PDB file of N, CA, C and O in Angstrom, chain B, residues numbered from 101:
ATOM      1  N   MET B 101    -164.448 -97.831-119.111  1.00  0.00           N
ATOM      2  CA  MET B 101    -164.400 -96.610-118.276  1.00  0.00           C
ATOM      3  C   MET B 101    -164.411 -95.403-119.178  1.00  0.00           C
ATOM      4  O   MET B 101    -163.724 -95.336-120.197  1.00  0.00           O
ATOM      5  N   HIS B 102    -165.231 -94.440-118.753  1.00  0.00           N
ATOM      6  CA  HIS B 102    -165.247 -93.209-119.512  1.00  0.00           C
ATOM      7  C   HIS B 102    -164.501 -92.218-118.727  1.00  0.00           C
ATOM      8  O   HIS B 102    -164.728 -92.069-117.526  1.00  0.00           O
ATOM      9  N   PHE B 103    -163.552 -91.483-119.410  1.00  0.00           N
ATOM     10  CA  PHE B 103    -162.715 -90.537-118.756  1.00  0.00           C
ATOM     11  C   PHE B 103    -163.049 -89.113-119.318  1.00  0.00           C
ATOM     12  O   PHE B 103    -163.600 -88.997-120.412  1.00  0.00           O
ATOM     13  N   GLU B 104    -162.706 -88.032-118.548  1.00  0.00           N
ATOM     14  CA  GLU B 104    -163.007 -86.752-118.965  1.00  0.00           C
ATOM     15  C   GLU B 104    -162.342 -86.221-120.211  1.00  0.00           C
ATOM     16  O   GLU B 104    -162.728 -85.180-120.743  1.00  0.00           O
ATOM     17  N   ASP B 105    -161.296 -86.975-120.690  1.00  0.00           N
ATOM     18  CA  ASP B 105    -160.708 -86.551-121.916  1.00  0.00           C
ATOM     19  C   ASP B 105    -161.440 -87.016-123.108  1.00  0.00           C
ATOM     20  O   ASP B 105    -160.965 -86.845-124.231  1.00  0.00           O
ATOM     21  N   GLY B 106    -162.617 -87.617-122.910  1.00  0.00           N
ATOM     22  CA  GLY B 106    -163.455 -88.044-123.997  1.00  0.00           C
ATOM     23  C   GLY B 106    -163.151 -89.492-124.471  1.00  0.00           C
ATOM     24  O   GLY B 106    -163.858 -90.013-125.334  1.00  0.00           O
ATOM     25  N   THR B 107    -162.164 -90.105-123.943  1.00  0.00           N
ATOM     26  CA  THR B 107    -161.826 -91.435-124.356  1.00  0.00           C
ATOM     27  C   THR B 107    -162.423 -92.466-123.499  1.00  0.00           C
ATOM     28  O   THR B 107    -162.462 -92.372-122.272  1.00  0.00           O
ATOM     29  N   THR B 108    -162.910 -93.503-124.209  1.00  0.00           N
ATOM     30  CA  THR B 108    -163.369 -94.719-123.389  1.00  0.00           C
ATOM     31  C   THR B 108    -162.344 -95.749-123.408  1.00  0.00           C
ATOM     32  O   THR B 108    -161.865 -96.082-124.492  1.00  0.00           O
ATOM     33  N   ARG B 109    -161.929 -96.323-122.258  1.00  0.00           N
ATOM     34  CA  ARG B 109    -160.935 -97.312-122.147  1.00  0.00           C
ATOM     35  C   ARG B 109    -161.507 -98.527-121.430  1.00  0.00           C
ATOM     36  O   ARG B 109    -162.382 -98.346-120.582  1.00  0.00           O
ATOM     37  N   TYR B 110    -161.092 -99.700-121.699  1.00  0.00           N
ATOM     38  CA  TYR B 110    -161.547-100.868-121.067  1.00  0.00           C
ATOM     39  C   TYR B 110    -160.496-101.444-120.149  1.00  0.00           C
ATOM     40  O   TYR B 110    -159.309-101.502-120.469  1.00  0.00           O
ATOM     41  N   GLU B 111    -160.992-101.881-118.958  1.00  0.00           N
ATOM     42  CA  GLU B 111    -160.139-102.524-117.989  1.00  0.00           C
ATOM     43  C   GLU B 111    -160.722-103.842-117.621  1.00  0.00           C
ATOM     44  O   GLU B 111    -161.940-103.956-117.482  1.00  0.00           O
ATOM     45  N   HIS B 112    -159.892-104.862-117.454  1.00  0.00           N
ATOM     46  CA  HIS B 112    -160.400-106.138-117.017  1.00  0.00           C
ATOM     47  C   HIS B 112    -160.638-106.019-115.505  1.00  0.00           C
ATOM     48  O   HIS B 112    -159.919-105.301-114.810  1.00  0.00           O
ATOM     49  N   LEU B 113    -161.605-106.697-115.033  1.00  0.00           N
ATOM     50  CA  LEU B 113    -161.906-106.679-113.567  1.00  0.00           C
ATOM     51  C   LEU B 113    -161.430-107.870-112.805  1.00  0.00           C
ATOM     52  O   LEU B 113    -161.187-107.811-111.600  1.00  0.00           O
ATOM     53  N   TYR B 114    -161.300-108.957-113.524  1.00  0.00           N
ATOM     54  CA  TYR B 114    -160.901-110.267-112.843  1.00  0.00           C
ATOM     55  C   TYR B 114    -159.456-110.112-112.319  1.00  0.00           C
ATOM     56  O   TYR B 114    -158.519-109.849-113.072  1.00  0.00           O
ATOM     57  N   GLY B 115    -159.324-110.292-110.965  1.00  0.00           N
ATOM     58  CA  GLY B 115    -157.988-110.226-110.370  1.00  0.00           C
ATOM     59  C   GLY B 115    -157.326-108.870-110.458  1.00  0.00           C
ATOM     60  O   GLY B 115    -156.106-108.762-110.339  1.00  0.00           O
ATOM     61  N   HIS B 116    -158.071-107.899-110.653  1.00  0.00           N
ATOM     62  CA  HIS B 116    -157.614-106.527-110.821  1.00  0.00           C
ATOM     63  C   HIS B 116    -157.839-105.716-109.534  1.00  0.00           C
ATOM     64  O   HIS B 116    -158.972-105.281-109.329  1.00  0.00           O
ATOM     65  N   ASN B 117    -156.882-105.482-108.676  1.00  0.00           N
ATOM     66  CA  ASN B 117    -157.109-104.750-107.432  1.00  0.00           C
ATOM     67  C   ASN B 117    -157.371-103.331-107.713  1.00  0.00           C
ATOM     68  O   ASN B 117    -157.108-102.830-108.806  1.00  0.00           O
ATOM     69  N   HIS B 118    -157.923-102.638-106.667  1.00  0.00           N
ATOM     70  CA  HIS B 118    -158.270-101.208-106.780  1.00  0.00           C
ATOM     71  C   HIS B 118    -156.972-100.460-107.118  1.00  0.00           C
ATOM     72  O   HIS B 118    -155.902-100.807-106.618  1.00  0.00           O
ATOM     73  N   HIS B 119    -157.077 -99.445-107.958  1.00  0.00           N
ATOM     74  CA  HIS B 119    -155.990 -98.599-108.340  1.00  0.00           C
ATOM     75  C   HIS B 119    -156.616 -97.276-108.805  1.00  0.00           C
ATOM     76  O   HIS B 119    -157.819 -97.191-109.050  1.00  0.00           O
ATOM     77  N   ASP B 120    -155.734 -96.213-108.923  1.00  0.00           N
ATOM     78  CA  ASP B 120    -156.121 -94.966-109.385  1.00  0.00           C
ATOM     79  C   ASP B 120    -155.386 -94.719-110.762  1.00  0.00           C
ATOM     80  O   ASP B 120    -154.575 -95.540-111.192  1.00  0.00           O
ATOM     81  N   HIS B 121    -155.680 -93.633-111.392  1.00  0.00           N
ATOM     82  CA  HIS B 121    -155.187 -93.378-112.722  1.00  0.00           C
ATOM     83  C   HIS B 121    -154.508 -92.010-112.889  1.00  0.00           C
ATOM     84  O   HIS B 121    -154.982 -91.009-112.352  1.00  0.00           O
ATOM     85  N   LEU B 122    -153.403 -91.976-113.633  1.00  0.00           N
ATOM     86  CA  LEU B 122    -152.749 -90.745-114.097  1.00  0.00           C
ATOM     87  C   LEU B 122    -152.956 -90.726-115.584  1.00  0.00           C
ATOM     88  O   LEU B 122    -152.547 -91.682-116.244  1.00  0.00           O
ATOM     89  N   ILE B 123    -153.557 -89.715-116.164  1.00  0.00           N
ATOM     90  CA  ILE B 123    -153.927 -89.672-117.560  1.00  0.00           C
ATOM     91  C   ILE B 123    -153.279 -88.480-118.198  1.00  0.00           C
ATOM     92  O   ILE B 123    -153.492 -87.356-117.744  1.00  0.00           O
ATOM     93  N   CYS B 124    -152.460 -88.685-119.278  1.00  0.00           N
ATOM     94  CA  CYS B 124    -151.867 -87.572-119.996  1.00  0.00           C
ATOM     95  C   CYS B 124    -152.861 -87.001-120.921  1.00  0.00           C
ATOM     96  O   CYS B 124    -153.446 -87.745-121.709  1.00  0.00           O
ATOM     97  N   THR B 125    -153.106 -85.686-120.882  1.00  0.00           N
ATOM     98  CA  THR B 125    -154.018 -85.045-121.734  1.00  0.00           C
ATOM     99  C   THR B 125    -153.501 -84.720-123.092  1.00  0.00           C
ATOM    100  O   THR B 125    -154.230 -84.244-123.962  1.00  0.00           O
ATOM    101  N   GLU B 126    -152.228 -84.980-123.271  1.00  0.00           N
ATOM    102  CA  GLU B 126    -151.563 -84.750-124.546  1.00  0.00           C
ATOM    103  C   GLU B 126    -151.450 -85.999-125.441  1.00  0.00           C
ATOM    104  O   GLU B 126    -151.787 -85.934-126.623  1.00  0.00           O
ATOM    105  N   CYS B 127    -150.996 -87.097-124.910  1.00  0.00           N
ATOM    106  CA  CYS B 127    -150.754 -88.266-125.689  1.00  0.00           C
ATOM    107  C   CYS B 127    -151.760 -89.417-125.389  1.00  0.00           C
ATOM    108  O   CYS B 127    -151.841 -90.403-126.121  1.00  0.00           O
ATOM    109  N   GLY B 128    -152.554 -89.232-124.225  1.00  0.00           N
ATOM    110  CA  GLY B 128    -153.489 -90.226-123.864  1.00  0.00           C
ATOM    111  C   GLY B 128    -152.980 -91.342-122.994  1.00  0.00           C
ATOM    112  O   GLY B 128    -153.725 -92.259-122.649  1.00  0.00           O
ATOM    113  N   ARG B 129    -151.726 -91.272-122.641  1.00  0.00           N
ATOM    114  CA  ARG B 129    -151.111 -92.320-121.835  1.00  0.00           C
ATOM    115  C   ARG B 129    -151.825 -92.455-120.499  1.00  0.00           C
ATOM    116  O   ARG B 129    -152.145 -91.444-119.874  1.00  0.00           O
ATOM    117  N   LEU B 130    -152.080 -93.670-120.047  1.00  0.00           N
ATOM    118  CA  LEU B 130    -152.783 -93.997-118.824  1.00  0.00           C
ATOM    119  C   LEU B 130    -151.895 -94.805-117.945  1.00  0.00           C
ATOM    120  O   LEU B 130    -151.482 -95.891-118.352  1.00  0.00           O
ATOM    121  N   VAL B 131    -151.583 -94.365-116.801  1.00  0.00           N
ATOM    122  CA  VAL B 131    -150.778 -95.084-115.755  1.00  0.00           C
ATOM    123  C   VAL B 131    -151.682 -95.494-114.637  1.00  0.00           C
ATOM    124  O   VAL B 131    -152.407 -94.653-114.104  1.00  0.00           O
ATOM    125  N   GLU B 132    -151.676 -96.733-114.257  1.00  0.00           N
ATOM    126  CA  GLU B 132    -152.312 -97.225-113.090  1.00  0.00           C
ATOM    127  C   GLU B 132    -151.423 -97.176-111.877  1.00  0.00           C
ATOM    128  O   GLU B 132    -150.307 -97.694-111.878  1.00  0.00           O
ATOM    129  N   VAL B 133    -151.933 -96.548-110.843  1.00  0.00           N
ATOM    130  CA  VAL B 133    -151.118 -96.344-109.629  1.00  0.00           C
ATOM    131  C   VAL B 133    -151.813 -96.815-108.398  1.00  0.00           C
ATOM    132  O   VAL B 133    -153.038 -96.750-108.305  1.00  0.00           O
ATOM    133  N   VAL B 134    -151.039 -97.300-107.429  1.00  0.00           N
ATOM    134  CA  VAL B 134    -151.540 -97.693-106.105  1.00  0.00           C
ATOM    135  C   VAL B 134    -150.698 -96.962-105.064  1.00  0.00           C
ATOM    136  O   VAL B 134    -149.470 -97.035-105.108  1.00  0.00           O
ATOM    137  N   ASP B 135    -151.323 -96.271-104.146  1.00  0.00           N
ATOM    138  CA  ASP B 135    -150.586 -95.566-103.129  1.00  0.00           C
ATOM    139  C   ASP B 135    -151.318 -95.775-101.812  1.00  0.00           C
ATOM    140  O   ASP B 135    -152.431 -95.278-101.636  1.00  0.00           O
ATOM    141  N   VAL B 136    -150.693 -96.520-100.867  1.00  0.00           N
ATOM    142  CA  VAL B 136    -151.258 -96.877 -99.635  1.00  0.00           C
ATOM    143  C   VAL B 136    -151.595 -95.627 -98.832  1.00  0.00           C
ATOM    144  O   VAL B 136    -152.640 -95.592 -98.182  1.00  0.00           O
ATOM    145  N   LYS B 137    -150.735 -94.585 -98.853  1.00  0.00           N
ATOM    146  CA  LYS B 137    -150.997 -93.322 -98.135  1.00  0.00           C
ATOM    147  C   LYS B 137    -152.252 -92.630 -98.553  1.00  0.00           C
ATOM    148  O   LYS B 137    -153.026 -92.121 -97.742  1.00  0.00           O
ATOM    149  N   ILE B 138    -152.436 -92.628 -99.901  1.00  0.00           N
ATOM    150  CA  ILE B 138    -153.629 -91.953-100.432  1.00  0.00           C
ATOM    151  C   ILE B 138    -154.903 -92.712-100.039  1.00  0.00           C
ATOM    152  O   ILE B 138    -155.915 -92.082 -99.733  1.00  0.00           O
ATOM    153  N   GLU B 139    -154.874 -94.052-100.041  1.00  0.00           N
ATOM    154  CA  GLU B 139    -156.012 -94.839 -99.643  1.00  0.00           C
ATOM    155  C   GLU B 139    -156.325 -94.607 -98.143  1.00  0.00           C
ATOM    156  O   GLU B 139    -157.485 -94.462 -97.758  1.00  0.00           O
ATOM    157  N   GLU B 140    -155.279 -94.576 -97.322  1.00  0.00           N
ATOM    158  CA  GLU B 140    -155.415 -94.333 -95.881  1.00  0.00           C
ATOM    159  C   GLU B 140    -156.085 -92.919 -95.660  1.00  0.00           C
ATOM    160  O   GLU B 140    -157.009 -92.776 -94.860  1.00  0.00           O
ATOM    161  N   LEU B 141    -155.575 -91.895 -96.404  1.00  0.00           N
ATOM    162  CA  LEU B 141    -156.186 -90.542 -96.205  1.00  0.00           C
ATOM    163  C   LEU B 141    -157.638 -90.555 -96.672  1.00  0.00           C
ATOM    164  O   LEU B 141    -158.480 -89.958 -96.000  1.00  0.00           O
ATOM    165  N   GLN B 142    -157.987 -91.220 -97.817  1.00  0.00           N
ATOM    166  CA  GLN B 142    -159.369 -91.247 -98.140  1.00  0.00           C
ATOM    167  C   GLN B 142    -160.202 -91.918 -97.130  1.00  0.00           C
ATOM    168  O   GLN B 142    -161.348 -91.515 -96.933  1.00  0.00           O
ATOM    169  N   GLY B 143    -159.699 -92.942 -96.455  1.00  0.00           N
ATOM    170  CA  GLY B 143    -160.463 -93.594 -95.349  1.00  0.00           C
ATOM    171  C   GLY B 143    -160.646 -92.683 -94.216  1.00  0.00           C
ATOM    172  O   GLY B 143    -161.732 -92.634 -93.639  1.00  0.00           O
ATOM    173  N   LYS B 144    -159.610 -91.927 -93.848  1.00  0.00           N
ATOM    174  CA  LYS B 144    -159.724 -90.942 -92.742  1.00  0.00           C
ATOM    175  C   LYS B 144    -160.760 -89.913 -93.065  1.00  0.00           C
ATOM    176  O   LYS B 144    -161.552 -89.545 -92.198  1.00  0.00           O
ATOM    177  N   LEU B 145    -160.783 -89.450 -94.248  1.00  0.00           N
ATOM    178  CA  LEU B 145    -161.726 -88.380 -94.664  1.00  0.00           C
ATOM    179  C   LEU B 145    -163.103 -88.949 -94.559  1.00  0.00           C
ATOM    180  O   LEU B 145    -163.967 -88.318 -93.951  1.00  0.00           O
ATOM    181  N   MET B 146    -163.366 -90.119 -95.120  1.00  0.00           N
ATOM    182  CA  MET B 146    -164.697 -90.684 -94.993  1.00  0.00           C
ATOM    183  C   MET B 146    -165.116 -90.898 -93.580  1.00  0.00           C
ATOM    184  O   MET B 146    -166.275 -90.642 -93.253  1.00  0.00           O
ATOM    185  N   LYS B 147    -164.243 -91.353 -92.713  1.00  0.00           N
ATOM    186  CA  LYS B 147    -164.598 -91.564 -91.306  1.00  0.00           C
ATOM    187  C   LYS B 147    -164.904 -90.210 -90.632  1.00  0.00           C
ATOM    188  O   LYS B 147    -165.865 -90.093 -89.873  1.00  0.00           O
ATOM    189  N   ARG B 148    -164.069 -89.186 -90.923  1.00  0.00           N
ATOM    190  CA  ARG B 148    -164.316 -87.935 -90.307  1.00  0.00           C
ATOM    191  C   ARG B 148    -165.656 -87.364 -90.605  1.00  0.00           C
ATOM    192  O   ARG B 148    -166.289 -86.789 -89.720  1.00  0.00           O
ATOM    193  N   TYR B 149    -166.109 -87.496 -91.797  1.00  0.00           N
ATOM    194  CA  TYR B 149    -167.402 -86.995 -92.305  1.00  0.00           C
ATOM    195  C   TYR B 149    -168.540 -87.976 -92.221  1.00  0.00           C
ATOM    196  O   TYR B 149    -169.639 -87.717 -92.712  1.00  0.00           O
ATOM    197  N   GLY B 150    -168.262 -89.152 -91.568  1.00  0.00           N
ATOM    198  CA  GLY B 150    -169.338 -90.130 -91.443  1.00  0.00           C
ATOM    199  C   GLY B 150    -169.900 -90.695 -92.718  1.00  0.00           C
ATOM    200  O   GLY B 150    -171.072 -91.059 -92.817  1.00  0.00           O
ATOM    201  N   PHE B 151    -169.021 -90.752 -93.684  1.00  0.00           N
ATOM    202  CA  PHE B 151    -169.391 -91.158 -95.062  1.00  0.00           C
ATOM    203  C   PHE B 151    -169.160 -92.650 -95.236  1.00  0.00           C
ATOM    204  O   PHE B 151    -168.111 -93.187 -94.878  1.00  0.00           O
ATOM    205  N   SER B 152    -170.206 -93.325 -95.814  1.00  0.00           N
ATOM    206  CA  SER B 152    -170.066 -94.788 -96.089  1.00  0.00           C
ATOM    207  C   SER B 152    -170.021 -94.972 -97.630  1.00  0.00           C
ATOM    208  O   SER B 152    -171.071 -94.973 -98.273  1.00  0.00           O
ATOM    209  N   PRO B 153    -168.882 -95.118 -98.192  1.00  0.00           N
ATOM    210  CA  PRO B 153    -168.789 -95.278 -99.673  1.00  0.00           C
ATOM    211  C   PRO B 153    -169.112 -96.607-100.139  1.00  0.00           C
ATOM    212  O   PRO B 153    -169.003 -97.598 -99.418  1.00  0.00           O
ATOM    213  N   LYS B 154    -169.545 -96.641-101.448  1.00  0.00           N
ATOM    214  CA  LYS B 154    -169.808 -97.919-102.087  1.00  0.00           C
ATOM    215  C   LYS B 154    -168.593 -98.268-102.971  1.00  0.00           C
ATOM    216  O   LYS B 154    -168.203 -99.426-103.118  1.00  0.00           O
ATOM    217  N   TYR B 155    -168.024 -97.206-103.543  1.00  0.00           N
ATOM    218  CA  TYR B 155    -166.797 -97.341-104.347  1.00  0.00           C
ATOM    219  C   TYR B 155    -166.219 -95.935-104.558  1.00  0.00           C
ATOM    220  O   TYR B 155    -166.877 -94.941-104.251  1.00  0.00           O
ATOM    221  N   HIS B 156    -165.016 -95.854-105.070  1.00  0.00           N
ATOM    222  CA  HIS B 156    -164.455 -94.588-105.372  1.00  0.00           C
ATOM    223  C   HIS B 156    -163.493 -94.725-106.568  1.00  0.00           C
ATOM    224  O   HIS B 156    -163.093 -95.821-106.962  1.00  0.00           O
ATOM    225  N   ARG B 157    -163.155 -93.578-107.105  1.00  0.00           N
ATOM    226  CA  ARG B 157    -162.222 -93.642-108.239  1.00  0.00           C
ATOM    227  C   ARG B 157    -161.535 -92.256-108.283  1.00  0.00           C
ATOM    228  O   ARG B 157    -162.158 -91.200-108.170  1.00  0.00           O
ATOM    229  N   MET B 158    -160.182 -92.350-108.458  1.00  0.00           N
ATOM    230  CA  MET B 158    -159.418 -91.107-108.559  1.00  0.00           C
ATOM    231  C   MET B 158    -158.661 -91.087-109.892  1.00  0.00           C
ATOM    232  O   MET B 158    -157.873 -91.987-110.181  1.00  0.00           O
ATOM    233  N   ASP B 159    -158.907 -90.065-110.685  1.00  0.00           N
ATOM    234  CA  ASP B 159    -158.265 -89.855-111.937  1.00  0.00           C
ATOM    235  C   ASP B 159    -157.596 -88.467-111.895  1.00  0.00           C
ATOM    236  O   ASP B 159    -158.249 -87.448-111.671  1.00  0.00           O
ATOM    237  N   LEU B 160    -156.279 -88.467-112.117  1.00  0.00           N
ATOM    238  CA  LEU B 160    -155.533 -87.207-112.153  1.00  0.00           C
ATOM    239  C   LEU B 160    -155.090 -86.960-113.604  1.00  0.00           C
ATOM    240  O   LEU B 160    -154.464 -87.829-114.212  1.00  0.00           O
ATOM    241  N   TYR B 161    -155.409 -85.792-114.158  1.00  0.00           N
ATOM    242  CA  TYR B 161    -155.068 -85.395-115.516  1.00  0.00           C
ATOM    243  C   TYR B 161    -153.943 -84.417-115.522  1.00  0.00           C
ATOM    244  O   TYR B 161    -153.860 -83.554-114.648  1.00  0.00           O
ATOM    245  N   GLY B 162    -153.054 -84.534-116.511  1.00  0.00           N
ATOM    246  CA  GLY B 162    -151.934 -83.647-116.728  1.00  0.00           C
ATOM    247  C   GLY B 162    -151.108 -84.140-117.907  1.00  0.00           C
ATOM    248  O   GLY B 162    -151.588 -84.887-118.758  1.00  0.00           O
ATOM    249  N   ALA B 163    -149.828 -83.694-117.934  1.00  0.00           N
ATOM    250  CA  ALA B 163    -148.894 -84.016-119.001  1.00  0.00           C
ATOM    251  C   ALA B 163    -147.915 -84.969-118.438  1.00  0.00           C
ATOM    252  O   ALA B 163    -147.380 -84.754-117.350  1.00  0.00           O
ATOM    253  N   CYS B 164    -147.658 -86.061-119.180  1.00  0.00           N
ATOM    254  CA  CYS B 164    -146.700 -87.052-118.766  1.00  0.00           C
ATOM    255  C   CYS B 164    -145.328 -86.495-118.991  1.00  0.00           C
ATOM    256  O   CYS B 164    -145.160 -85.475-119.658  1.00  0.00           O
ATOM    257  N   LYS B 165    -144.267 -87.215-118.393  1.00  0.00           N
ATOM    258  CA  LYS B 165    -142.899 -86.742-118.512  1.00  0.00           C
ATOM    259  C   LYS B 165    -142.466 -86.648-119.977  1.00  0.00           C
ATOM    260  O   LYS B 165    -141.811 -85.668-120.332  1.00  0.00           O
ATOM    261  N   ASN B 166    -142.799 -87.628-120.868  1.00  0.00           N
ATOM    262  CA  ASN B 166    -142.415 -87.604-122.256  1.00  0.00           C
ATOM    263  C   ASN B 166    -143.002 -86.407-122.966  1.00  0.00           C
ATOM    264  O   ASN B 166    -142.287 -85.751-123.723  1.00  0.00           O
ATOM    265  N   CYS B 167    -144.248 -86.094-122.766  1.00  0.00           N
ATOM    266  CA  CYS B 167    -144.887 -84.898-123.364  1.00  0.00           C
ATOM    267  C   CYS B 167    -144.278 -83.671-122.963  1.00  0.00           C
ATOM    268  O   CYS B 167    -144.013 -82.790-123.780  1.00  0.00           O
ATOM    269  N   ARG B 168    -144.027 -83.567-121.653  1.00  0.00           N
ATOM    270  CA  ARG B 168    -143.372 -82.253-121.121  1.00  0.00           C
ATOM    271  C   ARG B 168    -142.005 -82.074-121.752  1.00  0.00           C
ATOM    272  O   ARG B 168    -141.623 -80.961-122.114  1.00  0.00           O
ATOM    273  N   LYS B 169    -141.224 -83.230-121.893  1.00  0.00           N
ATOM    274  CA  LYS B 169    -139.894 -83.159-122.466  1.00  0.00           C
ATOM    275  C   LYS B 169    -139.987 -82.733-123.901  1.00  0.00           C
ATOM    276  O   LYS B 169    -139.198 -81.882-124.312  1.00  0.00           O
ATOM    277  N   LYS B 170    -140.920 -83.276-124.721  1.00  0.00           N
ATOM    278  CA  LYS B 170    -141.128 -82.906-126.125  1.00  0.00           C
ATOM    279  C   LYS B 170    -141.507 -81.375-126.224  1.00  0.00           C
ATOM    280  O   LYS B 170    -141.036 -80.658-127.107  1.00  0.00           O
ATOM    281  N   ARG B 171    -142.370 -80.928-125.281  1.00  0.00           N
ATOM    282  CA  ARG B 171    -142.742 -79.544-125.298  1.00  0.00           C
ATOM    283  C   ARG B 171    -141.597 -78.663-125.086  1.00  0.00           C
ATOM    284  O   ARG B 171    -141.467 -77.651-125.774  1.00  0.00           O
ATOM    285  N   ARG B 172    -140.702 -79.002-124.119  1.00  0.00           N
ATOM    286  CA  ARG B 172    -139.555 -78.164-123.848  1.00  0.00           C
ATOM    287  C   ARG B 172    -138.579 -78.091-124.987  1.00  0.00           C
ATOM    288  O   ARG B 172    -137.943 -77.072-125.258  1.00  0.00           O
ATOM    289  N   LYS B 173    -138.490 -79.291-125.676  1.00  0.00           N
ATOM    290  CA  LYS B 173    -137.570 -79.307-126.888  1.00  0.00           C
ATOM    291  C   LYS B 173    -138.113 -78.391-127.972  1.00  0.00           C
ATOM    292  O   LYS B 173    -137.369 -77.649-128.614  1.00  0.00           O
ATOM    293  N   THR B 174    -139.438 -78.461-128.164  1.00  0.00           N
ATOM    294  CA  THR B 174    -140.098 -77.673-129.192  1.00  0.00           C
ATOM    295  C   THR B 174    -139.979 -76.194-128.952  1.00  0.00           C
ATOM    296  O   THR B 174    -139.751 -75.416-129.878  1.00  0.00           O
ATOM    297  N   ASN B 175    -140.145 -75.788-127.629  1.00  0.00           N
ATOM    298  CA  ASN B 175    -140.060 -74.417-127.227  1.00  0.00           C
ATOM    299  C   ASN B 175    -138.636 -73.824-127.364  1.00  0.00           C
ATOM    300  O   ASN B 175    -138.478 -72.638-127.652  1.00  0.00           O
ATOM    301  N   VAL B 176    -137.613 -74.664-127.155  1.00  0.00           N
ATOM    302  CA  VAL B 176    -136.230 -74.264-127.282  1.00  0.00           C
ATOM    303  C   VAL B 176    -135.926 -73.992-128.764  1.00  0.00           C
ATOM    304  O   VAL B 176    -135.193 -73.053-129.073  1.00  0.00           O
ATOM    305  N   ASN B 177    -136.454 -74.766-129.647  1.00  0.00           N
ATOM    306  CA  ASN B 177    -136.142 -74.686-131.086  1.00  0.00           C
ATOM    307  C   ASN B 177    -136.961 -73.559-131.779  1.00  0.00           C
ATOM    308  O   ASN B 177    -136.785 -73.318-132.974  1.00  0.00           O
ATOM    309  N   VAL B 178    -137.814 -72.904-131.060  1.00  0.00           N
ATOM    310  CA  VAL B 178    -138.661 -71.817-131.724  1.00  0.00           C
ATOM    311  C   VAL B 178    -137.862 -70.549-131.893  1.00  0.00           C
ATOM    312  O   VAL B 178    -138.377 -69.558-132.411  1.00  0.00           O
TER     313      VAL B 178
END
């Protein structure tokens, strides 16, 4: 899989259910997440707009808890 942070990561497909990703732009940590409410909302949106999807992917980019914590410690010590 190619991500917007420029990193290519590999995921196995066998026995791997659909999931979305949280990606830390600072350390590169990738967290696989499943949220039934998000999936339901995506289904409602597709139905509302008469859209017939083949597949979808959701990747959220930001800073993980550990990186934010490190950043706060660094800023305090400046």
